N, C-alpha and C positions, 0 to 999 in steps of 0.2 A: 700213658696215653699219647697217641700221635697224632699230630695234626698236619692236615695237608693244605697247602696253599694251592688255591684254585686259580687266583689272578697272578697277573705279572708282579714282580718285585716293584716296591715303590718307586725305585729308579728309573723304571721304564714308563711310567705313567706320564712324566712331562714330555717325553718324547712322542707316545702316542697321541696325547692331547695336540702336540704341535703339527704332527702329521694329518690328523682329522683336521684340523683348522686350515692347514694350507690346502687339502683336497676337496674340501667342502665347495667353494665356488664352481670347481670344475665339474664335481658330480651334480650340483644342483641346476647349472644351467646348460640346457641342450640347445645349441644355436638353432636347430630346425624345429624345436618344439613350439607349437602354438601356444599363445598366451591370451587369457581371458582376464579381464580386469571387470569387477564388479563394485560399485558403489550405489549410494541411495542419498536422496533428498535428506534434508533435515529432518531426523524423527519425530519432532514435534508438529510437522506438518503433514504427516501420514495418517489416513484416515484410521487407520487401526490404532494409532495413539490416541487420536483426539476423540475418538468415540468409544474408546474402551471403558466398560461399566464394571470390569472386575475389581474387586477390592485389592487384591495384593497383584499388582500389573507386572507381568514379566518386563524385564527391560528389552526395548527394542534391538540393542545391539547383540543380544543373544541370538533370538532368532532371525534377524537380518543377516547377521553372519553366519548362521548355518544355511542360509538360503545361498548366500554369497559363493561360500564354498561348494555347495551342491551344484550351482550354476558353473562354477571355474571347472569342475570335474565333467561335469555331464557336457557341457559346450566344446570344451576343449579337445574332447576325442571326435568332434565333427570338424574341425578346422584341418585346413591344409598347413604344411609345414610353413613357418614364417608368419602366418597370418595372425593378425591381432583383433580381438573383438572386445569392445568396450560396452557394457550394459550398466545403465542407471536406473534404479528403480525408484519411479517417481511418485507412485502412490501404490499403497497395498491394504487390503481389508482382508483378513485371515478368515477362514472357514469358521463358522460359530460364532458365539456371543456368550457374555455372562448375563444372566437375568435376575438381576437383583430382587425383582419383586416375587421371586420364588422364596425368599426368606434369608435370614442371617446365616443359614447352615449351607446356602446354596450361592451365596453372592460372589464365590470364588471358582465355580464349576462353570468351565467353558460348554455350554449346550450346542450341539451339532444339529441343525436342522435345516430344511430345503431354504427356510426363510433367511438364512445367513450364508449365502455361497462366497466362495472365495473370489478374490479380484485383485489383479496386479496390472499397473500401468508402467510402462518402460519405455526407454529410448536406448537405441543401439547403434553402433557404428562397427562394421567389419571393414578392416584395412587388410591391404597385402603386404607382403614382405618390404616392398618399397616405400609404403607409407601412403599409397593412393587409397581412397575409400572405394570398396568394391560395393558396398551396400550400406545403407543407413535407414533408419525409420523409428516409428513409433509403434507400439502395440498395445492394446488393451486385451488383456486376457480375462476372460469370464467363464465360468463353469457352474451354470445353473443346476446341471444335471450331476452334480459332484457325488450325491449319496446313491445314486443310480449305478455307478461305475464301480469296479474293484479297484482297491488301492494295494500299494506295496506292502505296508506294513500297518497293522492296526494299533501298534505301539509309537508310532512317530507322529508327533503332534502336529508336523507340517506335512503330512502326507497328501493332503488334497492340492495344496500349493504346488509341491514339487511335481505331482503329476500334470497340473497346468503347464507348468514350465517346461517339462518334457514335452509335451503335446506341441507347445509353441517351437521348441528347438527343432523338433521333427518336420514342422510344416515350413520353417523359415530357413533351415540349414539342411536340407534332404541330403541323404548318402550321394557322394559324385558331385555335389553342387559346389563343394568347397574348392575344386579345381577351376572354377570358372574364371 
């Protein structure tokens, strides 16, 4: 029986890891790449956490982390080279809610209806490459017609919040405005 080696010999692995480790900072850091930093207030103070009636609550760090990564990706493409954007989510209420009065079989099901629209409050600061503040402000995002508009994916539990953030990014950082 013939055995073929697909990978490099064991003696080559330490060299490969050392090379990857040495090159990682150069590959990860692009001096002109825009940077977006997203954080949030203490999760215990957020409306979504305080008013959550679901029996098995999702950990706020999970969905806040997903929204932060989404914002970093979407906002980063709207900034000019060298610009920095800091966003702090100060309050959030996700679309839908659990309705425990529907019974024990439904007290863990998030019901989506017009009665429970998504809302996000945030602060932001856009800085130039030299550190000077280009723009800053607060935004109160609301989408009372969230069920009347199409969404990106029916499988994404944060689809309504992401669409609301995309709308805010389009209004606040329109194409060409990054060079101002």
